[in-house]
C-alpha positions as CSV (number, residue, x, y, z in Angstrom):
1,X,32.6,-64.0,-269.5
2,X,31.7,-66.1,-272.5
3,X,30.4,-68.9,-270.2
4,X,27.9,-66.5,-268.6
5,X,26.4,-65.5,-272.0
6,X,26.1,-69.2,-273.0
7,X,24.2,-70.0,-269.9
8,X,21.8,-67.1,-270.5
9,X,21.0,-68.1,-274.1
10,X,20.3,-71.7,-273.3
11,X,16.7,-72.7,-273.5
12,X,15.3,-74.3,-270.4
13,X,13.0,-77.3,-270.7
14,X,9.4,-76.6,-269.9
15,X,8.3,-77.7,-266.4
16,X,5.5,-80.3,-266.1
17,X,2.8,-80.1,-263.6
18,X,3.2,-82.8,-260.9
19,X,-0.4,-83.7,-260.2
20,X,0.3,-86.1,-257.3
21,X,2.2,-83.4,-255.4
22,X,-0.5,-80.9,-256.2
23,X,-3.2,-83.2,-254.8
24,X,-1.1,-84.0,-251.7
25,X,-0.6,-80.3,-251.1
26,X,-4.3,-79.5,-251.4
27,X,-5.1,-82.3,-249.0
28,X,-2.6,-81.0,-246.5
29,X,-4.1,-77.5,-246.8
30,X,-7.5,-79.0,-246.2
31,X,-6.4,-80.9,-243.2
32,X,-4.6,-77.9,-241.8
33,X,-7.8,-75.8,-242.2
34,X,-9.9,-78.5,-240.5
35,X,-7.5,-78.6,-237.5
36,X,-7.3,-74.8,-237.3
37,X,-11.1,-74.4,-237.1
38,X,-11.4,-77.2,-234.5
39,X,-13.4,-79.2,-236.9
40,X,-16.2,-76.7,-237.3
41,X,-17.3,-77.3,-240.9
42,X,-19.8,-75.0,-242.5
43,X,-21.5,-78.0,-244.1
44,X,-24.1,-79.5,-241.9
45,X,-24.4,-83.3,-242.2
46,X,-20.9,-83.7,-243.8
47,X,-18.7,-86.1,-242.1
48,X,-15.0,-85.9,-243.2
49,X,-14.4,-89.5,-242.3
50,X,-16.4,-90.4,-245.4
51,X,-13.9,-88.4,-247.5
52,X,-11.0,-90.3,-246.0
53,X,-12.7,-93.6,-246.6
54,X,-13.5,-92.7,-250.2
55,X,-9.9,-91.6,-250.8
56,X,-8.7,-94.9,-249.4
57,X,-11.0,-96.8,-251.7
58,X,-9.9,-94.8,-254.7
59,X,-6.2,-95.4,-253.9
60,X,-6.9,-99.1,-253.6
61,X,-8.7,-99.2,-256.9
62,X,-5.8,-97.3,-258.6
63,X,-3.3,-99.7,-257.2
64,X,-5.4,-102.7,-258.3
65,X,-5.6,-101.2,-261.8
66,X,-1.9,-100.6,-261.9
67,X,-1.2,-104.2,-261.0
68,X,-2.9,-105.3,-264.2
69,X,-0.8,-103.1,-266.4
70,X,1.5,-104.9,-268.8
71,X,4.2,-102.2,-268.8
72,X,7.3,-103.0,-266.8
């Protein structure tokens, strides 16, 4: 009985937001919406392949910047 009250009074550490997981989840939702609508985007002249190419360039630049970091 005493153990149960001790567990209830303990303070839990605050949860941090995992930005990487949030972005991957949003990208997955976007890809799912694109597939469910058979690729019918409401934006004329927008090619989603440019978005994928831009994301690949961004990831490459982030990896390049991380390689110059002096932290180990």
